[in-house]
Biotite code that builds the C-alpha atoms (Angstrom):
import biotite.structure as struc

atoms = struc.array([
    struc.Atom([-68.907, 38.542, -7.398], chain_id="A", res_id=1, res_name="MET", atom_name="CA", element="C"),
    struc.Atom([-71.072, 40.326, -9.790], chain_id="A", res_id=2, res_name="THR", atom_name="CA", element="C"),
    struc.Atom([-70.769, 43.749, -11.153], chain_id="A", res_id=3, res_name="THR", atom_name="CA", element="C"),
    struc.Atom([-74.762, 44.139, -9.951], chain_id="A", res_id=4, res_name="LYS", atom_name="CA", element="C"),
    struc.Atom([-73.991, 43.545, -6.784], chain_id="A", res_id=5, res_name="GLU", atom_name="CA", element="C"),
    struc.Atom([-74.029, 47.061, -4.690], chain_id="A", res_id=6, res_name="PRO", atom_name="CA", element="C"),
    struc.Atom([-70.166, 48.858, -4.886], chain_id="A", res_id=7, res_name="ILE", atom_name="CA", element="C"),
    struc.Atom([-70.175, 48.542, -1.459], chain_id="A", res_id=8, res_name="GLU", atom_name="CA", element="C"),
    struc.Atom([-70.403, 44.751, -1.269], chain_id="A", res_id=9, res_name="SER", atom_name="CA", element="C"),
    struc.Atom([-67.853, 45.192, -4.445], chain_id="A", res_id=10, res_name="LEU", atom_name="CA", element="C"),
    struc.Atom([-65.136, 46.601, -2.650], chain_id="A", res_id=11, res_name="ILE", atom_name="CA", element="C"),
    struc.Atom([-66.054, 44.045, 0.126], chain_id="A", res_id=12, res_name="ALA", atom_name="CA", element="C"),
    struc.Atom([-65.580, 41.146, -1.797], chain_id="A", res_id=13, res_name="SER", atom_name="CA", element="C"),
    struc.Atom([-62.396, 42.455, -3.719], chain_id="A", res_id=14, res_name="ILE", atom_name="CA", element="C"),
    struc.Atom([-60.485, 43.259, -0.553], chain_id="A", res_id=15, res_name="HIS", atom_name="CA", element="C"),
    struc.Atom([-61.362, 39.272, 0.979], chain_id="A", res_id=16, res_name="GLY", atom_name="CA", element="C"),
    struc.Atom([-59.467, 38.119, -1.917], chain_id="A", res_id=17, res_name="LEU", atom_name="CA", element="C"),
    struc.Atom([-55.482, 37.340, -1.488], chain_id="A", res_id=18, res_name="ASP", atom_name="CA", element="C"),
    struc.Atom([-53.026, 37.508, -4.511], chain_id="A", res_id=19, res_name="ARG", atom_name="CA", element="C"),
    struc.Atom([-53.761, 34.908, -6.356], chain_id="A", res_id=20, res_name="ASP", atom_name="CA", element="C"),
    struc.Atom([-57.963, 35.163, -6.302], chain_id="A", res_id=21, res_name="GLY", atom_name="CA", element="C"),
    struc.Atom([-57.414, 38.813, -8.076], chain_id="A", res_id=22, res_name="CYS", atom_name="CA", element="C"),
    struc.Atom([-54.716, 37.311, -10.924], chain_id="A", res_id=23, res_name="ILE", atom_name="CA", element="C"),
    struc.Atom([-57.764, 34.815, -10.862], chain_id="A", res_id=24, res_name="ALA", atom_name="CA", element="C"),
    struc.Atom([-60.270, 36.897, -11.595], chain_id="A", res_id=25, res_name="LYS", atom_name="CA", element="C"),
    struc.Atom([-58.371, 39.591, -13.747], chain_id="A", res_id=26, res_name="LEU", atom_name="CA", element="C"),
    struc.Atom([-58.181, 36.128, -15.714], chain_id="A", res_id=27, res_name="ARG", atom_name="CA", element="C"),
    struc.Atom([-61.696, 35.634, -15.508], chain_id="A", res_id=28, res_name="GLN", atom_name="CA", element="C"),
    struc.Atom([-63.393, 39.042, -17.162], chain_id="A", res_id=29, res_name="MET", atom_name="CA", element="C"),
    struc.Atom([-63.275, 38.986, -20.720], chain_id="A", res_id=30, res_name="HIS", atom_name="CA", element="C"),
    struc.Atom([-65.808, 41.010, -20.742], chain_id="A", res_id=31, res_name="GLN", atom_name="CA", element="C"),
    struc.Atom([-62.512, 43.631, -21.161], chain_id="A", res_id=32, res_name="LEU", atom_name="CA", element="C"),
    struc.Atom([-59.137, 43.522, -22.732], chain_id="A", res_id=33, res_name="LYS", atom_name="CA", element="C"),
    struc.Atom([-56.651, 43.798, -20.294], chain_id="A", res_id=34, res_name="MET", atom_name="CA", element="C"),
    struc.Atom([-52.722, 42.222, -21.583], chain_id="A", res_id=35, res_name="ASP", atom_name="CA", element="C"),
    struc.Atom([-51.499, 42.255, -18.347], chain_id="A", res_id=36, res_name="PHE", atom_name="CA", element="C"),
    struc.Atom([-48.323, 39.795, -18.747], chain_id="A", res_id=37, res_name="SER", atom_name="CA", element="C"),
    struc.Atom([-47.933, 37.273, -15.538], chain_id="A", res_id=38, res_name="ASP", atom_name="CA", element="C"),
    struc.Atom([-44.710, 38.855, -15.022], chain_id="A", res_id=39, res_name="GLU", atom_name="CA", element="C"),
    struc.Atom([-46.457, 42.444, -14.577], chain_id="A", res_id=40, res_name="TYR", atom_name="CA", element="C"),
    struc.Atom([-49.212, 40.681, -11.692], chain_id="A", res_id=41, res_name="LEU", atom_name="CA", element="C"),
    struc.Atom([-46.891, 38.897, -10.008], chain_id="A", res_id=42, res_name="ALA", atom_name="CA", element="C"),
    struc.Atom([-44.862, 42.228, -9.437], chain_id="A", res_id=43, res_name="ASP", atom_name="CA", element="C"),
    struc.Atom([-48.067, 44.126, -8.119], chain_id="A", res_id=44, res_name="LEU", atom_name="CA", element="C"),
    struc.Atom([-48.663, 44.688, -4.537], chain_id="A", res_id=45, res_name="SER", atom_name="CA", element="C"),
    struc.Atom([-52.014, 42.648, -3.393], chain_id="A", res_id=46, res_name="VAL", atom_name="CA", element="C"),
    struc.Atom([-53.268, 46.061, -2.626], chain_id="A", res_id=47, res_name="ASP", atom_name="CA", element="C"),
    struc.Atom([-52.509, 47.368, -6.319], chain_id="A", res_id=48, res_name="ARG", atom_name="CA", element="C"),
    struc.Atom([-54.209, 44.054, -7.223], chain_id="A", res_id=49, res_name="LEU", atom_name="CA", element="C"),
    struc.Atom([-56.900, 44.785, -5.713], chain_id="A", res_id=50, res_name="ARG", atom_name="CA", element="C"),
    struc.Atom([-57.502, 48.366, -6.960], chain_id="A", res_id=51, res_name="HIS", atom_name="CA", element="C"),
    struc.Atom([-57.359, 46.987, -10.903], chain_id="A", res_id=52, res_name="VAL", atom_name="CA", element="C"),
    struc.Atom([-59.542, 44.346, -10.001], chain_id="A", res_id=53, res_name="LEU", atom_name="CA", element="C"),
    struc.Atom([-62.014, 47.175, -8.768], chain_id="A", res_id=54, res_name="LEU", atom_name="CA", element="C"),
    struc.Atom([-61.149, 49.431, -11.250], chain_id="A", res_id=55, res_name="ALA", atom_name="CA", element="C"),
    struc.Atom([-61.939, 46.604, -14.118], chain_id="A", res_id=56, res_name="ALA", atom_name="CA", element="C"),
    struc.Atom([-65.099, 45.726, -12.231], chain_id="A", res_id=57, res_name="CYS", atom_name="CA", element="C"),
    struc.Atom([-66.334, 49.441, -12.451], chain_id="A", res_id=58, res_name="VAL", atom_name="CA", element="C"),
    struc.Atom([-65.916, 49.388, -16.158], chain_id="A", res_id=59, res_name="GLN", atom_name="CA", element="C"),
    struc.Atom([-67.772, 46.279, -16.947], chain_id="A", res_id=60, res_name="VAL", atom_name="CA", element="C"),
    struc.Atom([-70.245, 47.867, -14.659], chain_id="A", res_id=61, res_name="ARG", atom_name="CA", element="C"),
    struc.Atom([-70.409, 50.895, -16.247], chain_id="A", res_id=62, res_name="LYS", atom_name="CA", element="C"),
    struc.Atom([-69.899, 49.623, -20.010], chain_id="A", res_id=63, res_name="SER", atom_name="CA", element="C"),
    struc.Atom([-73.314, 47.350, -18.962], chain_id="A", res_id=64, res_name="LYS", atom_name="CA", element="C"),
    struc.Atom([-75.513, 50.093, -18.326], chain_id="A", res_id=65, res_name="ARG", atom_name="CA", element="C"),
])
């Protein structure tokens, strides 16, 4: 998953991730300062985690323009 791929591909990639995959990707995003505790992420639904991950990817994409 890269921030340069078309948005439709990015959405499809994120949709295919499970809870652990979403959390791992969020933890790997060093371009943004995110302060999510393990407890907070554990309480989010998988859909919400995907939404947060997509928002982070879009934000990184915007910052690279």
